[in-house]
mmCIF file of the N, C-alpha and C atoms, coordinates in Angstrom:
data_MODEL
# 
_entry.id   MODEL 
# 
loop_
_atom_site.group_PDB 
_atom_site.id 
_atom_site.type_symbol 
_atom_site.label_atom_id 
_atom_site.label_alt_id 
_atom_site.label_comp_id 
_atom_site.label_asym_id 
_atom_site.label_entity_id 
_atom_site.label_seq_id 
_atom_site.pdbx_PDB_ins_code 
_atom_site.Cartn_x 
_atom_site.Cartn_y 
_atom_site.Cartn_z 
_atom_site.occupancy 
_atom_site.B_iso_or_equiv 
_atom_site.pdbx_formal_charge 
_atom_site.auth_seq_id 
_atom_site.auth_comp_id 
_atom_site.auth_asym_id 
_atom_site.auth_atom_id 
_atom_site.pdbx_PDB_model_num 
ATOM 1   N N  . MET A 1 1  ? -202.240 -50.304 235.098 1.00 0.00 ? 1  MET A N  1 
ATOM 2   C CA . MET A 1 1  ? -200.859 -50.040 235.446 1.00 0.00 ? 1  MET A CA 1 
ATOM 3   C C  . MET A 1 1  ? -200.374 -51.051 236.481 1.00 0.00 ? 1  MET A C  1 
ATOM 4   N N  . VAL A 1 2  ? -201.214 -51.380 237.456 1.00 0.00 ? 2  VAL A N  1 
ATOM 5   C CA . VAL A 1 2  ? -200.810 -52.319 238.501 1.00 0.00 ? 2  VAL A CA 1 
ATOM 6   C C  . VAL A 1 2  ? -200.527 -53.697 237.909 1.00 0.00 ? 2  VAL A C  1 
ATOM 7   N N  . ALA A 1 3  ? -201.303 -54.091 236.920 1.00 0.00 ? 3  ALA A N  1 
ATOM 8   C CA . ALA A 1 3  ? -201.072 -55.379 236.273 1.00 0.00 ? 3  ALA A CA 1 
ATOM 9   C C  . ALA A 1 3  ? -199.705 -55.400 235.585 1.00 0.00 ? 3  ALA A C  1 
ATOM 10  N N  . GLU A 1 4  ? -199.351 -54.299 234.934 1.00 0.00 ? 4  GLU A N  1 
ATOM 11  C CA . GLU A 1 4  ? -198.044 -54.228 234.278 1.00 0.00 ? 4  GLU A CA 1 
ATOM 12  C C  . GLU A 1 4  ? -196.911 -54.244 235.301 1.00 0.00 ? 4  GLU A C  1 
ATOM 13  N N  . ILE A 1 5  ? -197.111 -53.573 236.429 1.00 0.00 ? 5  ILE A N  1 
ATOM 14  C CA . ILE A 1 5  ? -196.099 -53.589 237.484 1.00 0.00 ? 5  ILE A CA 1 
ATOM 15  C C  . ILE A 1 5  ? -195.894 -55.020 237.971 1.00 0.00 ? 5  ILE A C  1 
ATOM 16  N N  . GLY A 1 6  ? -196.988 -55.744 238.171 1.00 0.00 ? 6  GLY A N  1 
ATOM 17  C CA . GLY A 1 6  ? -196.896 -57.139 238.599 1.00 0.00 ? 6  GLY A CA 1 
ATOM 18  C C  . GLY A 1 6  ? -196.184 -58.013 237.580 1.00 0.00 ? 6  GLY A C  1 
ATOM 19  N N  . GLU A 1 7  ? -196.451 -57.781 236.308 1.00 0.00 ? 7  GLU A N  1 
ATOM 20  C CA . GLU A 1 7  ? -195.785 -58.549 235.250 1.00 0.00 ? 7  GLU A CA 1 
ATOM 21  C C  . GLU A 1 7  ? -194.287 -58.280 235.226 1.00 0.00 ? 7  GLU A C  1 
ATOM 22  N N  . ILE A 1 8  ? -193.911 -57.013 235.322 1.00 0.00 ? 8  ILE A N  1 
ATOM 23  C CA . ILE A 1 8  ? -192.491 -56.651 235.314 1.00 0.00 ? 8  ILE A CA 1 
ATOM 24  C C  . ILE A 1 8  ? -191.799 -57.287 236.511 1.00 0.00 ? 8  ILE A C  1 
ATOM 25  N N  . HIS A 1 9  ? -192.438 -57.206 237.659 1.00 0.00 ? 9  HIS A N  1 
ATOM 26  C CA . HIS A 1 9  ? -191.867 -57.768 238.882 1.00 0.00 ? 9  HIS A CA 1 
ATOM 27  C C  . HIS A 1 9  ? -191.694 -59.281 238.749 1.00 0.00 ? 9  HIS A C  1 
ATOM 28  N N  . ALA A 1 10 ? -192.690 -59.953 238.189 1.00 0.00 ? 10 ALA A N  1 
ATOM 29  C CA . ALA A 1 10 ? -192.625 -61.403 238.009 1.00 0.00 ? 10 ALA A CA 1 
ATOM 30  C C  . ALA A 1 10 ? -191.562 -61.787 236.973 1.00 0.00 ? 10 ALA A C  1 
ATOM 31  N N  . ASP A 1 11 ? -191.428 -60.994 235.916 1.00 0.00 ? 11 ASP A N  1 
ATOM 32  C CA . ASP A 1 11 ? -190.433 -61.287 234.883 1.00 0.00 ? 11 ASP A CA 1 
ATOM 33  C C  . ASP A 1 11 ? -189.011 -61.261 235.434 1.00 0.00 ? 11 ASP A C  1 
ATOM 34  N N  . HIS A 1 12 ? -188.797 -60.467 236.467 1.00 0.00 ? 12 HIS A N  1 
ATOM 35  C CA . HIS A 1 12 ? -187.472 -60.353 237.076 1.00 0.00 ? 12 HIS A CA 1 
ATOM 36  C C  . HIS A 1 12 ? -187.359 -61.212 238.336 1.00 0.00 ? 12 HIS A C  1 
ATOM 37  N N  . HIS A 1 13 ? -188.259 -62.189 238.470 1.00 0.00 ? 13 HIS A N  1 
ATOM 38  C CA . HIS A 1 13 ? -188.243 -63.145 239.584 1.00 0.00 ? 13 HIS A CA 1 
ATOM 39  C C  . HIS A 1 13 ? -188.325 -62.468 240.945 1.00 0.00 ? 13 HIS A C  1 
ATOM 40  N N  . GLY A 1 14 ? -189.031 -61.354 241.007 1.00 0.00 ? 14 GLY A N  1 
ATOM 41  C CA . GLY A 1 14 ? -189.263 -60.675 242.274 1.00 0.00 ? 14 GLY A CA 1 
ATOM 42  C C  . GLY A 1 14 ? -188.098 -59.867 242.806 1.00 0.00 ? 14 GLY A C  1 
ATOM 43  N N  . THR A 1 15 ? -187.060 -59.675 242.003 1.00 0.00 ? 15 THR A N  1 
ATOM 44  C CA . THR A 1 15 ? -185.881 -58.970 242.501 1.00 0.00 ? 15 THR A CA 1 
ATOM 45  C C  . THR A 1 15 ? -185.893 -57.484 242.190 1.00 0.00 ? 15 THR A C  1 
ATOM 46  N N  . CYS A 1 16 ? -186.768 -57.025 241.327 1.00 0.00 ? 16 CYS A N  1 
ATOM 47  C CA . CYS A 1 16 ? -186.710 -55.611 240.968 1.00 0.00 ? 16 CYS A CA 1 
ATOM 48  C C  . CYS A 1 16 ? -187.577 -54.781 241.898 1.00 0.00 ? 16 CYS A C  1 
ATOM 49  N N  . GLY A 1 17 ? -187.064 -53.615 242.208 1.00 0.00 ? 17 GLY A N  1 
ATOM 50  C CA . GLY A 1 17 ? -187.759 -52.697 243.088 1.00 0.00 ? 17 GLY A CA 1 
ATOM 51  C C  . GLY A 1 17 ? -188.364 -51.548 242.308 1.00 0.00 ? 17 GLY A C  1 
ATOM 52  N N  . VAL A 1 18 ? -188.635 -50.487 243.024 1.00 0.00 ? 18 VAL A N  1 
ATOM 53  C CA . VAL A 1 18 ? -189.327 -49.334 242.450 1.00 0.00 ? 18 VAL A CA 1 
ATOM 54  C C  . VAL A 1 18 ? -188.535 -48.724 241.295 1.00 0.00 ? 18 VAL A C  1 
ATOM 55  N N  . ARG A 1 19 ? -187.252 -48.570 241.462 1.00 0.00 ? 19 ARG A N  1 
ATOM 56  C CA . ARG A 1 19 ? -186.452 -47.896 240.427 1.00 0.00 ? 19 ARG A CA 1 
ATOM 57  C C  . ARG A 1 19 ? -186.457 -48.663 239.115 1.00 0.00 ? 19 ARG A C  1 
ATOM 58  N N  . ARG A 1 20 ? -186.270 -49.969 239.182 1.00 0.00 ? 20 ARG A N  1 
ATOM 59  C CA . ARG A 1 20 ? -186.232 -50.746 237.946 1.00 0.00 ? 20 ARG A CA 1 
ATOM 60  C C  . ARG A 1 20 ? -187.611 -50.837 237.304 1.00 0.00 ? 20 ARG A C  1 
ATOM 61  N N  . VAL A 1 21 ? -188.644 -51.015 238.134 1.00 0.00 ? 21 VAL A N  1 
ATOM 62  C CA . VAL A 1 21 ? -190.007 -51.067 237.595 1.00 0.00 ? 21 VAL A CA 1 
ATOM 63  C C  . VAL A 1 21 ? -190.343 -49.739 236.927 1.00 0.00 ? 21 VAL A C  1 
ATOM 64  N N  . HIS A 1 22 ? -189.994 -48.635 237.572 1.00 0.00 ? 22 HIS A N  1 
ATOM 65  C CA . HIS A 1 22 ? -190.251 -47.310 237.005 1.00 0.00 ? 22 HIS A CA 1 
ATOM 66  C C  . HIS A 1 22 ? -189.524 -47.158 235.671 1.00 0.00 ? 22 HIS A C  1 
ATOM 67  N N  . ALA A 1 23 ? -188.275 -47.576 235.615 1.00 0.00 ? 23 ALA A N  1 
ATOM 68  C CA . ALA A 1 23 ? -187.505 -47.466 234.370 1.00 0.00 ? 23 ALA A CA 1 
ATOM 69  C C  . ALA A 1 23 ? -188.135 -48.303 233.263 1.00 0.00 ? 23 ALA A C  1 
ATOM 70  N N  . GLU A 1 24 ? -188.592 -49.492 233.589 1.00 0.00 ? 24 GLU A N  1 
ATOM 71  C CA . GLU A 1 24 ? -189.227 -50.355 232.574 1.00 0.00 ? 24 GLU A CA 1 
ATOM 72  C C  . GLU A 1 24 ? -190.523 -49.725 232.070 1.00 0.00 ? 24 GLU A C  1 
ATOM 73  N N  . LEU A 1 25 ? -191.324 -49.187 232.988 1.00 0.00 ? 25 LEU A N  1 
ATOM 74  C CA . LEU A 1 25 ? -192.571 -48.544 232.570 1.00 0.00 ? 25 LEU A CA 1 
ATOM 75  C C  . LEU A 1 25 ? -192.295 -47.356 231.661 1.00 0.00 ? 25 LEU A C  1 
ATOM 76  N N  . ARG A 1 26 ? -191.283 -46.565 231.994 1.00 0.00 ? 26 ARG A N  1 
ATOM 77  C CA . ARG A 1 26 ? -190.908 -45.433 231.144 1.00 0.00 ? 26 ARG A CA 1 
ATOM 78  C C  . ARG A 1 26 ? -190.434 -45.931 229.783 1.00 0.00 ? 26 ARG A C  1 
ATOM 79  N N  . GLY A 1 27 ? -189.716 -47.045 229.775 1.00 0.00 ? 27 GLY A N  1 
ATOM 80  C CA . GLY A 1 27 ? -189.267 -47.626 228.515 1.00 0.00 ? 27 GLY A CA 1 
ATOM 81  C C  . GLY A 1 27 ? -190.413 -48.092 227.638 1.00 0.00 ? 27 GLY A C  1 
ATOM 82  N N  . PHE A 1 28 ? -191.515 -48.502 228.260 1.00 0.00 ? 28 PHE A N  1 
ATOM 83  C CA . PHE A 1 28 ? -192.701 -48.925 227.516 1.00 0.00 ? 28 PHE A CA 1 
ATOM 84  C C  . PHE A 1 28 ? -193.533 -47.746 227.056 1.00 0.00 ? 28 PHE A C  1 
ATOM 85  N N  . GLY A 1 29 ? -193.128 -46.520 227.425 1.00 0.00 ? 29 GLY A N  1 
ATOM 86  C CA . GLY A 1 29 ? -193.822 -45.333 226.953 1.00 0.00 ? 29 GLY A CA 1 
ATOM 87  C C  . GLY A 1 29 ? -194.815 -44.731 227.934 1.00 0.00 ? 29 GLY A C  1 
ATOM 88  N N  . HIS A 1 30 ? -194.863 -45.244 229.149 1.00 0.00 ? 30 HIS A N  1 
ATOM 89  C CA . HIS A 1 30 ? -195.766 -44.675 230.152 1.00 0.00 ? 30 HIS A CA 1 
ATOM 90  C C  . HIS A 1 30 ? -195.135 -43.431 230.771 1.00 0.00 ? 30 HIS A C  1 
ATOM 91  N N  . THR A 1 31 ? -195.949 -42.427 230.990 1.00 0.00 ? 31 THR A N  1 
ATOM 92  C CA . THR A 1 31 ? -195.504 -41.239 231.703 1.00 0.00 ? 31 THR A CA 1 
ATOM 93  C C  . THR A 1 31 ? -196.002 -41.383 233.133 1.00 0.00 ? 31 THR A C  1 
ATOM 94  N N  . VAL A 1 32 ? -195.113 -41.796 234.008 1.00 0.00 ? 32 VAL A N  1 
ATOM 95  C CA . VAL A 1 32 ? -195.499 -42.074 235.386 1.00 0.00 ? 32 VAL A CA 1 
ATOM 96  C C  . VAL A 1 32 ? -194.377 -41.637 236.316 1.00 0.00 ? 32 VAL A C  1 
ATOM 97  N N  . ASN A 1 33 ? -194.771 -41.134 237.477 1.00 0.00 ? 33 ASN A N  1 
ATOM 98  C CA . ASN A 1 33 ? -193.814 -40.674 238.469 1.00 0.00 ? 33 ASN A CA 1 
ATOM 99  C C  . ASN A 1 33 ? -193.340 -41.869 239.296 1.00 0.00 ? 33 ASN A C  1 
ATOM 100 N N  . ARG A 1 34 ? -192.088 -41.845 239.723 1.00 0.00 ? 34 ARG A N  1 
ATOM 101 C CA . ARG A 1 34 ? -191.528 -42.930 240.533 1.00 0.00 ? 34 ARG A CA 1 
ATOM 102 C C  . ARG A 1 34 ? -192.295 -43.097 241.843 1.00 0.00 ? 34 ARG A C  1 
ATOM 103 N N  . LYS A 1 35 ? -192.725 -41.986 242.433 1.00 0.00 ? 35 LYS A N  1 
ATOM 104 C CA . LYS A 1 35 ? -193.453 -42.061 243.701 1.00 0.00 ? 35 LYS A CA 1 
ATOM 105 C C  . LYS A 1 35 ? -194.808 -42.738 243.534 1.00 0.00 ? 35 LYS A C  1 
ATOM 106 N N  . ARG A 1 36 ? -195.426 -42.558 242.386 1.00 0.00 ? 36 ARG A N  1 
ATOM 107 C CA . ARG A 1 36 ? -196.703 -43.237 242.128 1.00 0.00 ? 36 ARG A CA 1 
ATOM 108 C C  . ARG A 1 36 ? -196.482 -44.734 242.011 1.00 0.00 ? 36 ARG A C  1 
ATOM 109 N N  . VAL A 1 37 ? -195.410 -45.123 241.312 1.00 0.00 ? 37 VAL A N  1 
ATOM 110 C CA . VAL A 1 37 ? -195.080 -46.543 241.202 1.00 0.00 ? 37 VAL A CA 1 
ATOM 111 C C  . VAL A 1 37 ? -194.831 -47.116 242.598 1.00 0.00 ? 37 VAL A C  1 
ATOM 112 N N  . GLU A 1 38 ? -194.123 -46.376 243.421 1.00 0.00 ? 38 GLU A N  1 
ATOM 113 C CA . GLU A 1 38 ? -193.845 -46.819 244.782 1.00 0.00 ? 38 GLU A CA 1 
ATOM 114 C C  . GLU A 1 38 ? -195.141 -47.015 245.577 1.00 0.00 ? 38 GLU A C  1 
ATOM 115 N N  . ARG A 1 39 ? -196.074 -46.063 245.467 1.00 0.00 ? 39 ARG A N  1 
ATOM 116 C CA . ARG A 1 39 ? -197.358 -46.167 246.165 1.00 0.00 ? 39 ARG A CA 1 
ATOM 117 C C  . ARG A 1 39 ? -198.151 -47.387 245.707 1.00 0.00 ? 39 ARG A C  1 
ATOM 118 N N  . LEU A 1 40 ? -198.206 -47.594 244.393 1.00 0.00 ? 40 LEU A N  1 
ATOM 119 C CA . LEU A 1 40 ? -198.960 -48.723 243.860 1.00 0.00 ? 40 LEU A CA 1 
ATOM 120 C C  . LEU A 1 40 ? -198.345 -50.052 244.283 1.00 0.00 ? 40 LEU A C  1 
ATOM 121 N N  . MET A 1 41 ? -197.023 -50.121 244.275 1.00 0.00 ? 41 MET A N  1 
ATOM 122 C CA . MET A 1 41 ? -196.357 -51.345 244.700 1.00 0.00 ? 41 MET A CA 1 
ATOM 123 C C  . MET A 1 41 ? -196.609 -51.607 246.186 1.00 0.00 ? 41 MET A C  1 
ATOM 124 N N  . ARG A 1 42 ? -196.527 -50.574 246.996 1.00 0.00 ? 42 ARG A N  1 
ATOM 125 C CA . ARG A 1 42 ? -196.754 -50.734 248.434 1.00 0.00 ? 42 ARG A CA 1 
ATOM 126 C C  . ARG A 1 42 ? -198.185 -51.172 248.705 1.00 0.00 ? 42 ARG A C  1 
ATOM 127 N N  . ARG A 1 43 ? -199.135 -50.553 247.984 1.00 0.00 ? 43 ARG A N  1 
ATOM 128 C CA . ARG A 1 43 ? -200.549 -50.871 248.184 1.00 0.00 ? 43 ARG A CA 1 
ATOM 129 C C  . ARG A 1 43 ? -200.844 -52.335 247.877 1.00 0.00 ? 43 ARG A C  1 
ATOM 130 N N  . ASP A 1 44 ? -200.181 -52.880 246.848 1.00 0.00 ? 44 ASP A N  1 
ATOM 131 C CA . ASP A 1 44 ? -200.437 -54.268 246.458 1.00 0.00 ? 44 ASP A CA 1 
ATOM 132 C C  . ASP A 1 44 ? -199.463 -55.261 247.084 1.00 0.00 ? 44 ASP A C  1 
ATOM 133 N N  . GLY A 1 45 ? -198.582 -54.783 247.940 1.00 0.00 ? 45 GLY A N  1 
ATOM 134 C CA . GLY A 1 45 ? -197.662 -55.685 248.640 1.00 0.00 ? 45 GLY A CA 1 
ATOM 135 C C  . GLY A 1 45 ? -196.545 -56.224 247.763 1.00 0.00 ? 45 GLY A C  1 
ATOM 136 N N  . ILE A 1 46 ? -196.204 -55.498 246.705 1.00 0.00 ? 46 ILE A N  1 
ATOM 137 C CA . ILE A 1 46 ? -195.110 -55.911 245.816 1.00 0.00 ? 46 ILE A CA 1 
ATOM 138 C C  . ILE A 1 46 ? -193.832 -55.266 246.314 1.00 0.00 ? 46 ILE A C  1 
ATOM 139 N N  . GLU A 1 47 ? -192.844 -56.092 246.652 1.00 0.00 ? 47 GLU A N  1 
ATOM 140 C CA . GLU A 1 47 ? -191.571 -55.589 247.161 1.00 0.00 ? 47 GLU A CA 1 
ATOM 141 C C  . GLU A 1 47 ? -190.429 -56.156 246.340 1.00 0.00 ? 47 GLU A C  1 
ATOM 142 N N  . GLY A 1 48 ? -189.402 -55.350 246.183 1.00 0.00 ? 48 GLY A N  1 
ATOM 143 C CA . GLY A 1 48 ? -188.193 -55.835 245.557 1.00 0.00 ? 48 GLY A CA 1 
ATOM 144 C C  . GLY A 1 48 ? -187.391 -56.618 246.581 1.00 0.00 ? 48 GLY A C  1 
ATOM 145 N N  . ARG A 1 49 ? -186.607 -57.555 246.099 1.00 0.00 ? 49 ARG A N  1 
ATOM 146 C CA . ARG A 1 49 ? -185.784 -58.364 246.979 1.00 0.00 ? 49 ARG A CA 1 
ATOM 147 C C  . ARG A 1 49 ? -184.331 -58.037 246.687 1.00 0.00 ? 49 ARG A C  1 
ATOM 148 N N  . PRO A 1 50 ? -183.536 -57.779 247.706 1.00 0.00 ? 50 PRO A N  1 
ATOM 149 C CA . PRO A 1 50 ? -182.112 -57.486 247.461 1.00 0.00 ? 50 PRO A CA 1 
ATOM 150 C C  . PRO A 1 50 ? -181.437 -58.652 246.752 1.00 0.00 ? 50 PRO A C  1 
ATOM 151 N N  . LEU A 1 51 ? -180.569 -58.358 245.821 1.00 0.00 ? 51 LEU A N  1 
ATOM 152 C CA . LEU A 1 51 ? -179.920 -59.414 245.044 1.00 0.00 ? 51 LEU A CA 1 
ATOM 153 C C  . LEU A 1 51 ? -179.043 -60.312 245.891 1.00 0.00 ? 51 LEU A C  1 
ATOM 154 N N  . TRP A 1 52 ? -178.494 -59.797 246.971 1.00 0.00 ? 52 TRP A N  1 
ATOM 155 C CA . TRP A 1 52 ? -177.643 -60.629 247.815 1.00 0.00 ? 52 TRP A CA 1 
ATOM 156 C C  . TRP A 1 52 ? -178.450 -61.680 248.578 1.00 0.00 ? 52 TRP A C  1 
ATOM 157 N N  . ARG A 1 53 ? -179.788 -61.557 248.605 1.00 0.00 ? 53 ARG A N  1 
ATOM 158 C CA . ARG A 1 53 ? -180.642 -62.565 249.221 1.00 0.00 ? 53 ARG A CA 1 
ATOM 159 C C  . ARG A 1 53 ? -181.235 -63.514 248.202 1.00 0.00 ? 53 ARG A C  1 
ATOM 160 N N  . ALA A 1 54 ? -181.092 -63.181 246.947 1.00 0.00 ? 54 ALA A N  1 
ATOM 161 C CA . ALA A 1 54 ? -181.711 -63.993 245.898 1.00 0.00 ? 54 ALA A CA 1 
ATOM 162 C C  . ALA A 1 54 ? -181.013 -65.298 245.824 1.00 0.00 ? 54 ALA A C  1 
# 
């Protein structure tokens, strides 16, 4: 799951956060809670970047 989160984050050039990553994972058919995605992202140091800073 962490590898897929990293791929999704990289595909969006580092701008997507927990909500978008969670939505993409759900779209791929994974049954996962948003809070779990948030924990995994925090643990691996993956952060979304605000679009106004991009």
